[in-house]
N, C-alpha and C positions, 0 to 999 in steps of 0.2 A: 303861386307857388314858386319861390325863389330857391336857387341854387348856389352854395357857396362853396362849391369843390374848385380845386385849381385846375387849369388846364394846360396841358403840357404840349407846347408847339412841335408841330412835325417839322413845319418849314414856314416862312412868310412868302406870298406872292409879290410884295411890295410894302415899303415902309408906311405908306399912309391907309393901309387897312390893318384892323384889330380883329384878332379872333377870339372869342370869348363864348361863355356860356349864356344862353338865353337868362333875361331879367323879366320880372313882372312888368316894368315900364316899356318893355318891347312888345308887347301883346297886339296891340292894336296896328303897329306897323309890319308886322310879321303877318298878320291875317291879311293885310293889304296886299303884301307881297304874294301870299299864296292864291288871292283872287286873281293875280295877274294871269295866272294859268289854269284856274279853276274857278268857276262860278258858284260852285258848291261849298266854298269854304267859309261858312257862316261861324260867327261866334261859337254857337251851340256845338257847331262840328269840331272847331279846334279844341274847345272845352273837353269834349268827348274823348277825343283822339290823344290828346297830351295831357291834359290836365286830371283828367278821371282815371287815367290808367292804374291799374292797381297794382302793378309791379314796379312802380318808380316812385321815388319819394321828391323827385325834382321834374321839371318840363324838359324833356329829353330833346334839347336842340342846341346845336352849336352855331353861332351867328359868325357872319363876318359884317365889319362895321366900317364904314368910311365917313369922316365929317359930320359923324352923329347920326347916319341914316344907314338902315340896313340892307346891305349890297346883297347878300346871299345867305340861306339857311342850309344845315345839314341835320334834320330831324331822324330821331329812330323810335322804336317802340321795343321797350324791355318785356321780355315775354320767358317763360319757363320750358326749357327744353327736356323733353324725356328722352334720355339717352341711355338705354339699356335699364339698369337697376336704379341710376342715378338722375337728379334732376338737376340742370345747371341752368344758369341765366344767360341767355342769348339776346342780341339785339338785331332787330329786323330793321333794315335802312329803307326809308321811305322820304318820298316829297321833297327830294333835293331840289332847290330851286334858287337860280341865280338871275338877278334883275338884268334885263336888257341893257341897262346901260354898264354894267359891270363884266359882262362875259369877255373871254379871252384873257383873262387875268390870271388865270390858274386857280381860282378860287374853289371849283369842284375838287380839284385834286387835294388842294391844302386843307379844305374842310373834312374830306374823307380821311385824309392821312392823320390829321389832328384827332379825330375822333377815336380811331383804332388805337393812336399812341396813348390818349388820355384814358381810355377803358381798357386797357391791356390786361389789368388786373382784375376788372370788375367783371367781365364777361367771359364766356367759354369759346363764344364765336360771334361773328356779325354774319346775316345771311340777308339776300336780298334777290327779289325777280327783275332782271334788267332786260331790256330791250337789246336786240343785236348790236347795236352801236354803243350802248352803255356799256354793255358787257366786254367789248375790246377795249374802252376805256378802262373799266377797273382791271381788266387783268394785266394791262400795263402798268398799273401802280403797285409792283411788288416791292417787297422790302426784305431785309434780312430778318426780319422779327415775324413777318408774316407772308402768307400767300394765299389767295383767292383760288378756289377750287370751282370749276365748272361742271357741275351735276347735271348739265343737259336741260333740255328744253321742259316747261311745264305745259303737258298735253291737257287741253280741253276737248270736251265734247260740245257739238251743237246740235239741237233739233231745231230747223228752220222751218217756221211755218209760212212765213213771208218773205221769198227772198227779195222781193222788188223794194223792199223796206230799206236793203243795204246798198242800194244804188242811189247816185245823185247826179246833178249837173257836172261833178268832175269824172264821172264813169264815163267809159267809152260807149258809144250807141251800140255796139253789138253785145257788150255785156249788158246793158239795160235790156236790151230785146231778149236776151237769154234769160234773164232774171224774170222778167213778165211771162215768158212761156214756161218757165220751171215751177212757178209759184203754184198753178192750178194743179200740175202734175205732182208736187209734194204733197199737196193736201188732200189728192185722191189716194196717194199710196199710205198716208198716214190713216186714212179712213179706213183704208182695207186691211191695214194692220191690226187696227183694233178689233175686228172680227175674229183675230186669231190669238188674241191675248188669252192665256189662261192663268188664272188667279185661284188660289186657294181658299176654297169657302169658307174653312175654318179659321181664316185670318180676319180680323176686323180692323178697319183704318178709320181713325178718327182725323178731323181737322181741327186743329185749334188757330185763333186768330192772334196768337202770341206765342212765345216761347217756353215751354215748360222746362225750366233750369234744371230741376232736380231729376226728372226723367231724363234728359240728355246726359247729366252727369253720371247717373246711374248705369246708363247705357255705355258710357265710355269706360267707366271704372270696370265693367264686367268682362270687357274685351278690349284692352288697349292695344293699338297697333305695335307690332313688334320693331319697326324702324324709326328712325329718330322722328321726333314730332314734338309739336308745341303741345304741353299737357293741358288737359281740361279739366276744370272744376266749376263750382259753383260761381267764384269770382270772375272767371274767364268768359262764361256764357252770360253773366249779367251784365259785364261791360260790353262784351263784342255785339249783344243784339241790342244795345241801346243805341246804337248808330244813328244819329240824324237824317232825315231825309230816304230814308230805306224804311220798307214796311216788310214784315217778316211774318209768315205762317208757319205751321209745323204738323207735319203729317206723322203719326204714330200707328206702326201696324203691331197689333197685340193678338195673342192666342189665349183664350180662357183667362183675361183681365191682365195677362203678363206680357209686357211690352217686350217686342222682339227686335224692334228696328225703327229709326226715325229719320226724316229728312227735314230741313228747314228750308224753305224757299223764301228768298228775297226779291222783291218785286220793284221795278223801276219804271216808269212811263215819263216821256218826256217828246213834246211836240217836235224836236229837231234831232232825236235819235230813234232808233228802232227800241221798241218797248220788250223789255227784257225780264225774264224770270230766270233766276239764277239758284240752283241747288247749293245753296251755300254751305251746309253740314249734312253728312251722312254719317249715321252711327248705327252699328258698329263699323267701324272703319278697317277691319282685319282682313277683307277681301275674300271670306270664307263663302264658298258656294252654297254651303248648307242653308244660308240666309237668302238666296236668290228668291225664294217663295215669296218671303216678306217684301223684299225689295220689289218685286215684280208687281204686288197688289200695291205699294205706294206710288211706283211710276205710273201704273195705270189710272189713279185718281190724280195725279200731278199732270200727265199730259192731257187729260180731259179737261180739268179745272182751268189751265192756262192756254187752252187751243187758240185763244184770240190774240195772244201775244204773238210778237214776230218772231221771236226764238226762245229757247229754252238753253241755259248753259251749265254743264256738268263737268266734272272730272273723274277720271279712272280710280282704280285702286279698290275702294269699298265696292263700287258697281264695276262689274266686269264689261269688257268690250262686248262680249256676245250679248249680255241682258241691255246695254246701252243700245246696241243696233237694233235690237228686238224692237224698241221703242222710238225709233226713228232719230237716235243720235249718231252724228258722225264726226270723226276726229277733225278738229279744226286745221292741222296742219297737213291735211291732204287734200289735193285738189277735187273738187272746185271751191270748197271753203278757204283753202289757202290763199285765194286770190282777194279775200275780205278780211283777213284777220293777220295778227303780227304775233310772232312767238315771244314768249318770255323766257328767261334761262334761270336756273337756280344757281346762284353764286354762294359759297360758304368757305368762310375765312376763320380760320382756328385762331385764337387768341391765348392770353397768360394762364386764364384759370383752367386750361388743358395743357399746358405746356411740358408737363412731365408725364402725361398719361398717353402714350403713343397709340395704345389700342383703342381708347376713346377717339383720337384724332382720326385712326384708321376708319373707324366706323363712321364718323361724321362727315368724312369727306368721300364716301364710297357713293358710287351713282346709284347704287340700289339701294341706300341705305335709309332714305327719308320717306316717310309718308304723308306728303303734301296735300292739302286740301284748298278749295275755293275760300274756306272760313279764313284761312291766313292770307293766302295768295290776294285777295280782294282788298288787304288792308294797305297795300300799296306795291 
């Protein structure tokens, strides 16, 4: 998939670099560059994420080239953002990579500025989930045409089944000892909690070894969240859950054959990292307490089915803090889990598609205005 769009340069780091759009001939070199930082960048993964994306007509990557070699890439994902009654196109910034031989040349800044300048009229905003260091760098790149807004940290919850799995040779002896002592205590706590779970006997939970797209789309359409969020439809779900290297199972809670709620769980096992079960999508995601009975039934099945995994990961919003706590989930930004995790911050930058809509910009940049989930967060 080629692109023939022009690129408006924000600036140039040095004369011997060329900033341009990705071309089909770059494919092998870009995949090789991606594999410098992640062994998971297979051809299938690259094709899924950038070539099969249903909301783009081109491969959404800007490259920096020097002497015929790819020095850096600034990819993004085109997505539909539901902002009140209107749907606007936005770009999620992901996977920025600079080759080690080309660092400290200003390429990160140049590529980011070139993207926002070139896509000014195409998108309503860019957004990204940044580390603390990346956040500081992005917030320094302000321009008279744009300003990045820090909407705070993306809060995750963890249910730890095996604390020892998160320690290694680089962990202090005291922390390793604490983790070894804590693990049996945690397992006992989970076991005791399970005896006090109360589930509604009128709710049936079905497990599917695939993602029932139409069921998810229907649950979303019945009760979309009020905050700014990536719009769900059949195209989104078909693409999202075709991710190579991930296995997805779906749990649906129903009463009298009517689906009430669903949770999609993504699983990943690797010999080098803790085994993970992630509650990728939770529907409906409105946070209505009236659905706690359905979600309780779902969580009861999920925590039981994945008890052998080192940890389960979720986020709040649709699932209340109280409900998650009942099933052994703890906020990852609070001690002791904060010792093992790193925060990610949601940064949003309005662009030209909203330049004349001050009310939409206010809603877009309000800290409490976004309804974010791991389904989008885990894209990059």
